[in-house]
C-alpha positions in Angstrom: 22.7 -18.7 34.1 25.7 -19.0 31.8 27.2 -15.8 30.5 28.9 -17.5 27.6 27.3 -16.0 24.5 26.0 -18.6 22.0 27.6 -16.9 18.9 26.8 -19.7 16.4 23.2 -19.9 17.5 22.7 -16.1 17.2 24.5 -16.0 13.9 22.2 -18.8 12.6 19.1 -16.8 13.8 20.5 -13.7 12.1 21.0 -15.5 8.7 17.5 -17.1 8.9 15.9 -13.8 9.7 17.7 -12.0 6.7 16.6 -14.9 4.4 13.1 -14.3 5.6 13.3 -10.6 4.7 14.9 -11.4 1.4 12.3 -14.0 0.6 9.4 -11.6 1.5 11.0 -8.9 -0.7 11.3 -11.2 -3.7 7.8 -12.5 -3.4 6.2 -9.2 -2.6 7.0 -7.6 -6.0 4.2 -9.6 -7.5 1.7 -9.3 -4.7 0.4 -5.8 -5.2 0.6 -3.0 -7.8 3.6 -0.6 -7.2 2.6 2.7 -5.7 2.9 6.0 -7.7 5.2 7.6 -5.1 8.3 6.4 -7.0 9.0 5.7 -10.7 10.0 2.3 -12.0 13.2 1.1 -10.3 16.4 1.0 -12.5 18.2 -1.3 -10.1 17.3 -3.7 -7.3 18.8 -1.3 -4.8 16.2 1.2 -5.7 13.6 -1.0 -3.9 15.4 -0.7 -0.5 16.7 2.9 -0.7 13.4 4.8 -0.4 11.9 7.3 2.0 14.4 8.1 4.9 17.2 6.0 3.2 17.3 8.6 0.4 18.0 11.3 2.9 21.0 9.4 4.4 22.3 8.8 0.9 22.1 12.5 0.2 24.1 13.3 3.4 26.8 10.8 2.4 27.1 12.1 -1.2 26.4 15.8 -0.9 26.6 16.6 2.8 24.0 18.6 4.7 21.9 20.9 2.7 19.0 23.2 3.7 16.4 25.4 2.0 14.1 27.3 4.5 10.6 26.0 4.4 11.3 22.7 2.7 12.1 19.2 3.9 15.8 18.7 4.1 18.4 16.2 5.4 19.4 18.4 8.4 16.6 16.5 10.2 18.8 13.4 10.2 21.7 13.0 12.7 25.3 12.5 11.4 26.8 9.3 12.9 25.3 6.7 10.6 26.1 8.6 7.3 29.6 9.4 8.6 30.2 5.7 9.1 28.9 4.9 5.7 31.0 7.7 4.1 34.1 6.4 5.8 33.7 3.2 3.9 32.3 4.7 0.7 35.6 3.9 -1.1 34.6 0.3 -1.1 31.8 0.7 -3.6 28.2 1.8 -4.1 27.2 3.7 -0.9 23.8 1.9 -0.9 25.5 -1.4 -0.6 28.0 0.0 2.0 25.1 1.3 4.0 23.3 -2.0 4.0 26.5 -3.8 5.1 26.9 -1.3 7.9 23.3 -1.8 9.0 23.5 -5.6 9.0 26.8 -5.7 10.8 25.3 -3.4 13.5 22.3 -5.7 13.7 24.5 -8.8 14.2 26.5 -7.1 16.9 23.4 -5.7 18.5 22.0 -9.3 18.7 25.1 -10.4 20.7 24.9 -7.4 23.0 21.1 -8.0 23.6 21.8 -11.6 24.6 24.6 -10.6 27.0 22.4 -7.9 28.5 19.5 -10.2 29.2 21.7 -13.1 30.3 22.8 -11.1 33.4 21.3 -12.3 36.6 20.2 -8.8 37.6 18.2 -8.2 34.4 15.0 -8.8 36.3 14.2 -12.1 34.6 12.1 -14.5 36.7 13.5 -18.1 36.6 10.7 -20.7 36.7 11.4 -24.4 36.2 11.9 -24.4 32.4 14.6 -25.0 29.9 13.5 -22.1 27.7 16.2 -19.4 27.7 14.8 -15.8 27.8 17.9 -14.3 26.2 17.7 -16.8 23.3 13.9 -16.1 22.9 14.5 -12.3 23.1 17.1 -12.4 20.3 14.8 -14.4 18.1 11.9 -12.1 18.7 14.2 -9.1 18.0 15.6 -10.5 14.7 12.1 -11.5 13.5 10.2 -8.5 14.7 7.5 -7.3 12.2 9.6 -4.3 11.0 12.9 -6.1 10.9 13.4 -4.9 7.3 14.5 -1.5 8.6 17.4 -3.1 10.5 19.0 -4.3 7.2 18.6 -1.2 5.0 19.9 2.4 5.1 18.1 3.3 8.3 19.6 4.0 11.7 17.6 1.3 13.6 20.5 -1.2 13.8 23.1 1.3 14.9 20.9 3.0 17.4 19.8 -0.3 18.9 23.4 -1.4 19.2 24.5 1.8 20.9 21.5 1.8 23.3 22.0 -1.8 24.5 25.8 -1.2 24.6 25.3 1.8 26.8 23.1 0.0 29.3 25.2 -3.2 29.4 28.4 -1.2 29.9 26.7 0.8 32.7 25.5 -2.4 34.4 28.9 -3.8 34.4 30.6 -0.7 35.7 32.5 0.2 32.5 31.6 3.8 32.7 34.0 5.0 30.0 32.5 2.7 27.5 29.0 3.6 28.6 29.8 7.3 28.2 31.2 6.7 24.7 28.2 4.6 23.5 25.7 7.1 24.9 27.5 10.0 23.3 27.5 8.1 20.0 23.7 7.4 20.4 23.2 11.2 20.8 24.8 11.7 17.4 22.6 9.0 15.9 19.1 10.1 16.9 17.7 12.9 19.1 15.9 10.2 21.2 19.4 9.1 22.3 18.9 11.9 24.9 16.7 9.5 26.9 19.7 7.3 27.6 20.5 9.8 30.4 17.8 8.2 32.4 19.2 4.6 32.6 22.7 6.0 33.0 21.6 8.0 36.0 19.7 5.1 37.5 22.5 2.6 37.0 25.2 4.9 38.3 23.4 5.9 41.4 22.0 2.4 42.1 24.7 1.8 44.7 24.6 5.2 46.3 20.8 5.0 46.6 21.0 1.6 48.2 19.3 1.9 51.7 22.5 0.6 53.4 24.9 2.8 51.3 23.2 6.2 51.2 25.5 9.0 50.2 24.3 12.5 51.1 26.4 14.3 48.6 25.7 14.4 44.9 28.4 12.6 42.9 29.2 14.9 40.0 30.6 12.0 38.1 27.2 10.5 37.8 25.8 13.7 36.4 28.6 14.0 33.9 28.0 10.4 32.8 24.3 11.1 32.3 25.1 14.1 30.2 26.9 12.0 27.5 23.9 11.7 25.1 23.1 15.4 25.5 26.7 16.2 24.6 26.3 14.1 21.4 23.2 16.1 20.4 25.1 19.3 21.3 27.9 18.3 19.0 25.5 18.1 16.0 23.8 21.3 17.1 27.1 23.2 17.1 27.8 21.9 13.6 24.4 23.2 12.4 25.1 26.5 14.1 28.4 26.9 12.4 27.0 25.7 9.0 23.5 27.3 8.9 23.4 29.6 11.9 20.7 27.7 13.7 21.7 25.0 16.3 18.2 23.7 16.6 17.6 23.4 12.9 17.3 19.6 13.2 14.2 20.2 15.4 12.6 23.2 13.6 12.7 21.4 10.2 10.4 18.7 11.6 7.5 21.1 11.0 7.9 20.5 7.2 6.9 16.9 8.1 4.0 18.2 10.1 5.6 17.2 13.4 5.4 19.5 16.4 5.9 19.0 20.2 2.6 18.3 21.9 1.4 16.5 25.0 1.5 12.7 24.4 -2.3 12.3 24.9 -3.0 14.9 22.2 -1.6 12.7 19.5 -4.4 10.2 20.3 -7.3 12.7 20.0 -9.6 12.7 16.9 -8.0 16.0 15.8 -4.7 14.2 15.2 -6.0 10.8 14.2 -8.4 11.8 11.5 -5.5 12.4 9.0 -4.8 8.7 8.7 -6.6 6.2 6.4 -8.3 3.4 8.3 -5.6 0.8 7.5 -2.7 3.0 8.6 -4.6 4.1 11.8 -5.3 0.5 12.7 -1.7 -0.5 12.0 -0.2 2.3 14.1 -2.6 1.9 17.0 -2.1 -1.9 17.1 1.7 -1.6 17.5 1.3 1.2 20.0 -1.1 -0.9 22.1 1.3 -3.9 22.0 4.2 -1.6 23.2 2.2 -0.1 26.0 0.9 -3.5 27.2 4.4 -5.0 27.2 5.8 -2.1 29.2 2.9 -2.4 31.6 3.5 -6.1 32.0 7.2 -5.4 32.5 6.4 -3.1 35.4 4.1 -5.7 37.0 6.7 -8.4 36.7 9.4 -6.0 38.0 12.0 -6.0 35.3 15.0 -3.9 36.0 13.9 -0.4 36.9 16.2 1.4 34.4 14.5 -0.7 31.6 11.0 0.4 32.6 12.1 4.0 32.9 13.7 4.0 29.4 10.7 2.2 27.8 8.1 4.5 29.3 10.2 7.6 28.4 10.6 6.4 24.8 6.9 5.7 24.2 5.9 9.1 25.7 8.5 10.9 23.6 7.3 9.2 20.4 3.8 10.2 21.2 4.8 13.8 21.7 5.5 14.5 18.1 1.8 14.9 17.1 2.2 12.0 14.6 1.8 8.3 14.7 3.5 7.3 11.5 6.7 5.3 12.1 5.6 4.3 15.6 6.1 0.5 14.8 9.7 1.3 13.7 10.3 3.6 16.6 9.1 1.0 19.1 11.3 -1.7 17.5 14.4 -0.1 19.1 12.9 -0.1 22.6 14.9 -3.1 23.8 13.1 -3.7 27.1 10.0 -4.8 25.1 11.9 -7.9 23.9 12.7 -8.9 27.5 9.0 -8.8 28.5 7.9 -10.4 25.2 10.4 -13.2 25.7 9.1 -13.9 29.2 5.5 -14.0 27.9 6.5 -16.4 25.1 8.2 -18.7 27.7 5.4 -18.6 30.2 2.4 -18.8 27.9 3.1 -21.4 25.3 -0.6 -21.5 24.3 -0.1 -18.1 22.7 2.9 -19.0 20.7 1.2 -20.0 17.4 -0.9 -16.8 17.4 2.1 -14.6 18.1 4.2 -16.3 15.4 1.3 -16.1 12.9 0.5 -12.4 13.5 4.2 -11.5 13.6 4.9 -13.3 10.3 2.0 -11.7 8.5 2.9 -8.3 9.8 6.5 -8.8 8.8 5.5 -9.8 5.3 3.1 -6.9 5.0 5.8 -4.5 6.1 8.2 -5.7 3.5 5.5 -5.7 0.8 4.5 -2.2 1.4 8.0 -0.8 1.6 9.4 -2.7 -1.4 6.4 -1.6 -3.6 6.9 2.0 -2.7 3.9 2.7 -0.5 3.9 5.3 2.3 5.5 3.2 4.9 8.3 4.7 7.0 
């Protein structure tokens, strides 16, 4: 398998996917009546800077603020707004934020292709001309919630850092892996889970049956601590500013999130709060994610991929809430490897997958652009 990245082909896919999102956004304004969550927009940027995007804008403009007992921007990690603020001199921070997100998305597409093009990614190679890395990048760029990768959300940056961490680890560039994992820890709390693939990849050689080392290599443990150090850096800032290093976690209660066992989130007590449409939407994406990870384990994708995918799904279910689960699952990169193999191996399902994915993508854009509860 060639390791030469097809930059032009990926760039073309990127542009086509952004045109799809822009086209859906333009058409969707006349499809349904705008919600009452937001007033009439004064500018086209108002359509794409709602919900979490507004919190990141507040961090860029006013810094971190907190009033006890209320929702506040301390729940959102600092790296993305810091990058946007660094380039805020260039113009409107909303445009700067979207440029940052789209650049990260394009870079993430290159990294994802390079990651899956490696011979040790766990890809089965039947007699076919279809390229799994190419398919995976296409599925990633056209995923049903791809809108969030182009607006002021952290999806693009976090995906870039996650895939960069694992690719660097697989190629033995431990310094780069450490830096990317640390940065991921300052982007989202879920970056903590990157300690798992880092640990697996580092000890892969020493755990080899013919190269067993009895001693614990402290370098591997230090490498695995990189994402935790990123979270710690943010916690120390909150401690110095507000006197509470875990404020980013405790403030989640104002969004009715609390740590529970993963299966509790799927009990009637927790599910009854959702309207039928949203409940079906969330459960559908969760089921797809679980099925893909299960298939990946059966087809024996790289062990570190399976571990990370399972850990991410379990953590997302441990918040007691299902909202945002489609968006959260969209950054679990092993899902695209398994989905790409399925697309290659089962061509009879391709029309249905493309149709369902396209409809879901249009629906996602329509709800968000028109201000409905869709985060």
